[in-house]
C-alpha positions as CSV (number, residue, x, y, z in Angstrom):
1,M,-1.5,-12.2,-8.8
2,T,0.1,-9.8,-6.2
3,L,1.6,-6.5,-6.3
4,R,5.3,-8.2,-5.2
5,T,8.3,-9.6,-6.8
6,K,8.2,-13.0,-5.8
7,K,10.7,-12.3,-3.2
8,T,8.8,-9.9,-1.5
9,Q,6.1,-11.6,-1.5
10,T,8.0,-14.4,0.1
11,R,9.2,-12.4,2.8
12,Y,5.5,-11.6,3.4
13,D,4.0,-14.7,4.0
14,I,6.4,-15.4,6.4
15,Y,6.4,-12.5,8.1
16,R,2.8,-12.8,8.5
17,N,2.6,-16.5,9.0
18,N,5.0,-16.0,12.0
19,N,3.8,-12.2,13.6
20,K,-0.2,-13.1,13.9
21,K,-0.6,-11.3,17.2
22,A,1.9,-9.2,16.7
23,A,2.1,-5.0,17.4
24,C,0.9,-2.8,14.8
25,Y,3.5,-2.2,12.5
26,L,2.1,1.1,11.5
27,C,2.3,2.3,15.4
28,K,5.9,1.7,15.3
29,A,7.3,1.9,12.5
30,K,9.9,5.0,12.2
31,S,8.6,8.4,10.0
32,L,10.0,9.0,6.9
33,Y,7.9,12.3,7.5
34,N,5.9,13.7,9.8
35,F,2.8,16.0,10.1
36,K,0.7,17.0,12.6
37,K,-1.8,14.2,12.6
38,W,-0.2,11.9,9.9
39,K,2.9,10.4,8.9
40,I,4.7,9.0,6.0
41,V,6.3,5.2,6.8
42,E,8.2,2.7,4.7
43,N,6.6,-0.1,3.3
44,E,8.7,-3.0,4.4
45,Y,7.2,-5.3,2.0
46,P,6.3,-3.0,-1.3
47,Y,4.8,-3.8,-3.9
48,D,7.8,-3.9,-6.1
49,F,6.3,-5.5,-9.2
50,I,4.7,-2.2,-9.8
51,A,6.4,0.4,-8.0
52,S,9.5,1.6,-7.6
53,R,9.3,3.3,-4.2
54,H,6.5,2.8,-2.0
55,H,5.7,4.6,1.5
56,M,2.5,5.0,3.3
57,I,0.5,7.8,5.1
58,T,-1.4,6.5,8.2
59,L,-2.5,8.6,11.4
60,K,-0.2,8.7,13.9
61,K,-3.0,7.4,16.2
62,H,-4.2,3.5,16.1
63,T,-7.5,4.3,14.7
64,G,-9.9,2.8,11.7
65,E,-11.1,4.8,9.2
66,E,-14.3,4.9,10.5
67,K,-13.6,7.2,13.8
68,L,-11.5,9.7,11.7
69,T,-12.1,13.3,13.1
70,K,-12.7,15.8,10.8
71,A,-9.7,17.8,11.4
72,E,-7.7,14.4,10.3
73,R,-9.6,14.4,7.0
74,D,-9.3,18.0,6.7
75,E,-5.5,17.9,7.5
76,F,-5.0,14.8,5.1
77,T,-7.1,16.5,2.5
78,E,-4.1,19.7,2.5
79,I,-1.4,16.9,2.9
80,K,-2.5,16.1,-0.8
81,R,-3.3,18.8,-2.3
82,Q,0.2,20.2,-1.2
83,F,2.6,17.2,-0.4
84,L,1.2,13.8,-2.0
85,N,0.3,15.1,-5.4
86,S,3.8,16.5,-6.0
87,N,5.8,13.8,-4.8
88,Y,4.0,10.4,-6.0
89,D,2.7,9.0,-9.0
90,M,-0.4,7.3,-7.4
91,L,-2.6,7.1,-4.2
92,F,-3.3,3.4,-3.1
93,E,-6.1,1.9,-0.8
94,N,-7.0,-1.8,-0.2
95,T,-10.6,-2.6,0.3
96,D,-11.3,-4.2,3.7
97,K,-11.0,-7.9,1.5
98,K,-7.4,-7.3,1.0
99,K,-5.7,-5.0,4.0
100,S,-3.3,-6.6,6.4
101,I,-3.5,-3.9,8.5
102,K,-7.6,-3.4,8.6
103,N,-7.2,-1.2,12.5
104,H,-5.1,1.6,11.4
105,Y,-6.1,3.9,8.8
106,H,-3.1,4.3,6.2
107,L,-3.1,5.0,2.0
108,H,-0.4,3.7,-0.1
109,M,1.7,6.2,-2.3
110,M,4.0,4.7,-5.2
111,D,5.6,5.9,-7.8
112,Y,5.7,3.4,-10.9
113,K,8.6,1.2,-11.8
114,K,10.2,2.6,-14.9
115,S,10.1,-0.5,-17.0
116,E,7.8,-2.1,-19.0
117,M,5.4,-2.3,-16.2
118,T,3.5,1.4,-17.0
119,P,-0.1,1.9,-15.9
120,L,-1.4,1.1,-19.4
121,T,0.3,-1.9,-19.4
122,V,-0.7,-3.2,-15.7
123,P,-4.5,-3.9,-16.9
124,R,-3.1,-6.2,-19.8
125,K,-0.4,-8.0,-17.5
126,W,-3.8,-9.1,-15.6
127,Y,-5.7,-10.0,-18.7
128,E,-3.1,-12.5,-19.6
129,Y,-2.6,-13.5,-16.2
130,L,-6.6,-14.3,-15.8
131,L,-6.8,-16.0,-19.5
132,E,-3.8,-17.9,-18.2
133,R,-5.3,-19.4,-15.4
134,L,-8.6,-20.0,-17.1
135,K,-7.1,-22.1,-19.8
136,A,-5.1,-24.0,-17.2
137,R,-8.9,-24.6,-15.5
138,A,-10.3,-26.2,-19.0
139,L,-7.3,-28.8,-19.3
């Protein structure tokens, strides 16, 4: 299962298959909003199955989480407190296993889709999906 719609996932898969050695998207992405060390960018392949809006916050410099300085961490904490908490519904980070951009630290910021998919129904949909998969294997 994916957090993207089928259409967006297909676009994303094509992009990934054709751009294995492309330059870092986060380094070249146009900034929607700038802070001193961080910027907010659009996600070109959003999790549009669950989100109506999907941006990412990333460092302006190309670096992994383990190399964040105290100043960068402190600024992020302040951005989260003063900006993100009042402008987005969710802050989301993939684990290393699922990150497509592993070496440039970033977090996803989204607004829940205003439909049947709410924070309370997403686990139910995952459960139904997993049950279908298990039944298909048993046949």
